[in-house]
C-alpha positions as CSV (number, residue, x, y, z in Angstrom):
1,M,-128.0,38.6,80.3
2,K,-127.5,34.9,79.4
3,Y,-131.1,34.3,81.4
4,V,-132.6,37.1,79.6
5,L,-131.6,36.0,76.3
6,Q,-132.8,32.7,76.9
7,I,-136.1,33.7,78.3
8,S,-136.6,36.0,75.4
9,Q,-135.6,32.8,72.7
10,A,-138.5,30.9,74.6
11,V,-141.0,33.8,74.3
12,F,-140.1,34.3,70.7
13,A,-140.7,30.5,69.9
14,M,-143.9,30.6,71.9
15,A,-145.0,33.9,70.0
16,L,-143.9,32.7,66.6
17,A,-145.5,29.0,66.7
18,P,-149.3,30.0,65.8
19,L,-148.1,31.9,63.0
20,V,-146.1,29.2,61.5
21,V,-149.0,26.9,61.5
22,G,-151.1,29.5,59.7
23,F,-148.6,29.8,57.2
24,V,-148.7,26.7,56.2
25,C,-152.6,26.6,56.0
26,W,-152.5,30.1,54.2
27,L,-150.3,28.1,51.7
28,K,-152.2,25.4,51.3
29,A,-155.1,27.3,50.7
30,R,-153.4,29.3,47.8
31,M,-152.2,26.4,46.3
32,Q,-155.7,25.0,45.8
33,N,-156.7,28.3,44.6
34,R,-158.5,29.4,47.5
35,R,-158.5,32.5,49.3
36,G,-158.1,30.9,52.9
37,A,-157.6,32.4,56.3
38,P,-154.9,35.0,56.9
39,P,-151.7,33.3,58.5
40,W,-152.1,35.1,61.8
41,Q,-155.8,33.3,62.3
42,P,-154.5,30.9,65.1
43,Y,-154.0,33.9,67.3
44,F,-157.7,34.7,66.9
45,E,-158.7,31.3,67.8
46,L,-156.5,30.8,70.7
47,V,-158.2,34.2,72.2
48,K,-161.4,33.4,71.6
49,L,-160.9,29.7,73.1
50,F,-159.0,31.3,76.4
51,G,-162.4,33.5,76.7
52,K,-164.8,30.4,76.2
53,E,-166.4,28.4,79.2
54,V,-164.4,24.8,80.4
55,I,-167.1,22.2,79.8
56,V,-165.8,18.9,81.8
57,S,-167.2,15.7,81.4
58,K,-168.6,14.1,84.4
59,Q,-166.8,10.8,83.9
60,A,-163.3,12.7,83.8
61,S,-161.0,12.7,86.9
62,W,-158.2,15.2,87.7
63,L,-156.0,13.8,85.1
64,F,-158.2,15.2,82.3
65,C,-158.0,18.8,84.0
66,C,-154.5,18.6,84.7
67,A,-152.9,17.0,81.1
68,P,-153.3,20.3,79.0
69,Y,-150.8,22.0,81.3
70,I,-148.7,19.1,81.4
71,V,-148.6,19.2,77.8
72,F,-148.2,22.6,77.0
73,V,-145.1,22.9,80.0
74,S,-143.3,19.9,78.3
75,A,-143.7,21.5,75.0
76,L,-142.5,25.1,76.6
77,A,-139.6,23.4,78.6
78,V,-138.1,22.1,75.4
79,T,-137.8,25.8,73.7
80,F,-134.9,26.1,76.4
81,L,-133.0,23.1,75.1
82,V,-133.4,23.7,71.4
83,P,-131.0,26.5,69.9
84,F,-133.3,28.5,67.9
85,L,-131.0,31.7,67.4
86,F,-127.8,31.1,69.2
87,V,-125.2,28.8,70.8
88,P,-123.9,27.8,73.3
89,Q,-127.2,28.1,75.5
90,L,-127.6,28.6,78.8
91,F,-129.4,25.0,79.6
92,D,-126.9,23.0,77.4
93,S,-125.3,21.3,80.6
94,V,-129.0,20.6,81.8
95,G,-130.4,19.1,78.8
96,D,-129.3,17.1,75.6
97,L,-131.2,15.2,72.8
98,L,-132.3,12.4,75.3
99,A,-134.2,15.2,77.6
100,V,-135.8,16.4,74.5
101,V,-137.1,13.2,73.6
102,Y,-138.4,12.4,76.7
103,L,-140.1,15.6,77.2
104,F,-142.0,15.2,73.9
105,L,-142.7,11.7,74.9
106,L,-144.1,12.8,78.5
107,G,-146.8,15.4,76.7
108,T,-147.5,12.4,74.3
109,F,-148.0,10.1,77.2
110,F,-150.4,12.4,79.2
111,L,-152.4,13.4,76.5
112,A,-153.0,9.6,75.6
113,L,-154.2,9.3,79.3
114,A,-156.7,12.2,79.1
115,G,-158.2,10.8,75.5
116,L,-158.8,7.4,77.7
117,D,-159.9,9.6,80.9
118,A,-163.0,10.8,79.3
119,G,-164.2,7.4,78.4
120,T,-165.5,8.1,74.9
121,A,-165.1,5.7,72.1
122,F,-163.1,8.6,70.0
123,G,-161.0,9.2,73.1
124,G,-159.6,5.5,73.2
125,M,-159.2,5.1,69.5
126,G,-157.3,8.5,69.3
127,S,-155.0,7.3,72.3
128,S,-154.4,3.9,71.1
129,R,-153.6,5.2,67.4
130,E,-151.2,8.4,69.1
131,M,-149.5,5.5,70.9
132,T,-149.0,3.2,68.1
133,V,-147.3,6.3,66.0
134,A,-145.3,7.3,69.1
135,A,-143.9,3.9,69.8
136,I,-142.0,4.2,66.2
137,A,-141.5,8.0,65.9
138,E,-139.6,8.7,69.3
139,P,-136.8,6.2,69.1
140,T,-136.4,7.6,65.1
141,I,-136.0,11.0,66.8
142,A,-133.4,9.7,69.0
143,V,-131.7,7.5,66.4
144,A,-131.5,10.2,63.6
145,V,-129.8,13.1,65.9
146,F,-127.7,10.4,67.2
147,S,-126.1,10.1,63.8
148,L,-125.2,13.7,64.0
149,A,-124.1,13.4,67.9
150,L,-121.5,11.0,66.5
151,G,-119.5,13.6,64.5
152,A,-119.9,16.1,67.4
153,G,-118.9,13.7,70.0
154,S,-121.8,14.9,72.2
155,T,-125.8,14.5,72.4
156,N,-125.7,18.2,73.5
157,L,-127.7,20.0,70.5
158,G,-125.7,23.1,70.8
159,R,-122.7,21.5,70.6
160,I,-124.0,19.6,67.3
161,V,-124.6,23.2,65.8
162,T,-121.3,24.3,66.8
163,Q,-119.8,21.2,65.1
164,A,-121.8,21.9,62.2
165,L,-120.8,25.3,61.9
166,S,-117.0,24.8,62.3
167,N,-117.2,21.8,59.4
168,P,-119.8,22.9,56.9
169,A,-119.0,19.7,54.7
170,T,-120.7,17.5,57.1
171,A,-123.7,19.0,56.3
172,I,-124.0,17.5,52.6
173,S,-122.8,14.1,54.1
174,P,-124.8,10.8,53.3
175,G,-125.3,10.5,57.1
176,H,-126.7,14.0,57.2
177,L,-129.2,13.9,54.4
178,L,-130.3,10.3,55.5
179,A,-130.8,11.8,59.2
180,F,-132.8,14.6,57.5
181,A,-135.1,12.6,55.8
182,A,-135.8,10.4,58.7
183,L,-136.5,13.2,61.0
184,F,-138.6,15.2,58.3
185,I,-140.8,11.9,58.1
186,V,-141.1,11.5,61.8
187,A,-142.0,15.8,62.6
188,L,-145.0,15.0,59.8
189,A,-146.0,12.3,61.9
190,E,-145.5,13.6,65.5
191,T,-147.2,17.0,64.6
192,G,-150.4,15.4,63.1
193,R,-149.9,16.4,59.2
194,L,-150.3,14.7,56.1
195,P,-150.1,11.9,55.1
196,V,-150.0,10.4,58.4
197,D,-152.9,12.4,60.0
198,N,-154.9,15.3,58.7
199,P,-155.3,18.4,61.1
200,A,-158.3,19.7,58.8
201,T,-160.5,16.8,59.5
202,H,-162.8,15.3,62.4
203,L,-163.8,12.2,60.3
204,E,-163.8,9.1,63.1
205,L,-161.9,7.0,60.4
206,T,-158.9,9.4,60.0
207,M,-158.7,11.0,63.3
208,I,-155.6,10.4,65.5
209,H,-154.6,13.7,67.2
210,E,-158.0,15.2,67.3
211,A,-159.6,12.3,68.4
212,M,-157.8,12.6,71.8
213,I,-159.0,16.4,72.0
214,L,-162.6,16.2,71.3
215,E,-163.6,16.3,74.6
216,Y,-161.7,19.6,75.6
217,S,-162.7,23.0,75.1
218,G,-162.4,26.3,76.5
219,R,-158.6,27.4,77.9
220,Y,-157.8,23.4,78.1
221,L,-158.3,23.5,74.0
222,A,-156.2,26.5,73.8
223,L,-153.3,25.2,76.0
224,I,-153.5,21.8,73.6
225,E,-153.5,23.8,70.6
226,W,-150.9,26.0,71.2
227,A,-148.5,23.2,72.6
228,T,-149.2,21.3,69.3
229,A,-148.4,24.7,67.2
230,L,-145.1,25.0,69.3
231,K,-144.1,21.4,69.3
232,F,-144.4,21.7,65.3
233,M,-142.2,24.9,65.4
234,I,-139.7,23.0,67.4
235,F,-139.5,20.1,65.0
236,L,-139.0,22.7,62.0
237,S,-136.4,24.5,64.0
238,L,-134.5,21.4,64.6
239,L,-134.8,20.5,60.7
240,A,-133.6,24.0,60.0
241,N,-130.6,24.4,62.5
242,L,-129.2,21.0,63.2
243,F,-128.8,20.1,59.7
244,V,-128.6,23.7,58.1
245,P,-127.2,25.7,61.0
246,W,-125.9,28.7,58.7
247,G,-127.0,31.8,60.5
248,V,-127.3,30.9,64.2
249,A,-125.4,33.2,66.1
250,T,-122.2,32.1,67.8
251,N,-121.7,35.8,69.3
252,I,-124.1,37.2,71.6
253,A,-124.6,40.8,69.9
254,P,-127.3,42.6,68.3
255,V,-126.4,42.2,64.8
256,P,-125.7,38.4,64.7
257,L,-129.0,37.9,66.5
258,A,-131.1,39.6,64.2
259,L,-129.4,37.9,61.5
260,A,-130.1,34.6,63.2
261,V,-133.5,35.7,63.5
262,L,-133.8,36.6,59.6
263,A,-132.0,33.2,58.8
264,L,-134.6,31.3,61.1
265,L,-137.6,33.0,59.3
266,L,-136.2,32.1,55.8
267,K,-135.4,28.4,56.8
268,L,-138.9,28.1,58.1
269,G,-140.5,29.6,55.2
270,I,-139.0,27.0,53.1
271,L,-139.7,23.7,55.1
272,C,-143.3,25.4,55.2
273,L,-143.6,25.6,51.7
274,S,-142.0,22.2,51.5
275,I,-145.0,20.7,53.8
276,A,-147.8,22.6,51.9
277,V,-146.8,21.1,48.6
278,I,-146.4,17.7,50.2
279,E,-150.0,18.2,52.0
280,T,-151.4,19.6,48.7
281,R,-150.1,16.7,46.7
282,V,-150.4,13.5,48.5
283,A,-153.2,12.0,50.0
284,K,-153.4,10.7,53.3
285,L,-152.2,6.8,54.0
286,R,-154.4,4.2,55.6
287,L,-154.0,3.9,59.1
288,F,-152.4,0.4,58.7
289,R,-150.0,1.7,56.4
290,V,-148.5,4.6,58.6
291,P,-146.5,1.9,60.5
292,E,-144.8,1.1,57.2
293,L,-144.0,4.9,56.2
294,L,-142.7,5.0,60.0
295,G,-140.6,1.8,59.7
296,V,-138.9,3.2,56.6
297,S,-138.0,6.5,58.5
298,F,-136.5,4.6,61.5
299,V,-134.3,2.6,58.7
300,L,-133.3,5.9,57.1
301,A,-132.2,6.9,60.8
302,L,-130.2,3.7,61.4
303,L,-128.7,4.0,57.9
304,A,-127.5,7.4,58.7
305,V,-126.0,6.3,62.0
306,T,-123.9,3.2,60.0
307,S,-122.7,5.9,57.4
308,S,-121.4,8.2,60.4
309,F,-119.6,5.1,61.9
310,L,-118.0,4.5,58.4
311,L,-117.4,7.8,57.3
312,R,-115.5,9.2,60.8
C-alpha cells in the first residue's frame, strides 16, 4: 500500500506540474488585460512536441541525446523525496535535503554540458550563465532548509514537516521567515522566472535556460520542458509544505489525503498568484545584477541559520 501511495504521489506531481506553469501564465495574461492561453495549454504543447521529429546537430555527441533523459529522471527522483501530500514517506530513510540538492544539481550539470555539446554560441553562453546562477543558488537551498533542519534535528524533509506540524509556533519564527524569503528568491532563479530569467523571450542578450535548449526538438525538448515544469512544482511544494505544513496528511486514509490535495492546491494557487504579480510588476534584472540578488538570498539563508541557533 505504501508503495502504491508513493508512486501515486509522484504521478500526481508529474501530472499537475504543467498545469501549475500554465496557471501562472494565465494569471499574468489576465493581469496584463490579455485573454491569454488556457491554463492547460502546456499539456497540448507537450503532446505536440512528443509527436514531432527529433533533429540532432552533426556536431552533437551521445551526451546531447542522453541529457534530456537524465534531466527528467533526476527531477522525477526528487518527487519521491518531497512530501507533497503525506508524511512519513517510504523513502525518508533513503534521501534527505542533501539528496534533493544534488539531484537538482545533477540535472543542471548535464543540461549545461548538453548546451556546450552542440557547439553553438548560444548554447555555450546559456551554459555559462546557468552555472553562474547555480553556483550561488544551490548552496542557498541547502543552507535555507538546514535552518529548518536545526529545529527538527534532522535533514529529512518528512521529519521537518512533522516537527513543524507538532510545533506550529515555529512557522512564524524569524528563522523560518528568513529561510522562506531566501528559498523563494532561489526558486525564481532555479526555475528561470523573472527577475532572473524570462521564460517568454528568446532574445540572446537575456536568455539563460532557453539558450541551452535552443538546439533541442521533438521528444527531447518535451522531456526538458516537462522536467522544468516539474522542478517548478517541486520548489513551490517545498515552499508550501516546509514553511506552511498545515494540510499535509499524517494519517494515510482517504479523507486526510483528500484534504491534503485540496490544501496543496490552495497553497500552490497562492504562490502562483504571488509569482504572477511579481513577474507583472518587476522588470528583468541585468545579468550582472543577478549574482547580487542571489547573494542577498544567501545572506538571508545564513541569517536564518544564525537565528535558529540563537532561538533554540
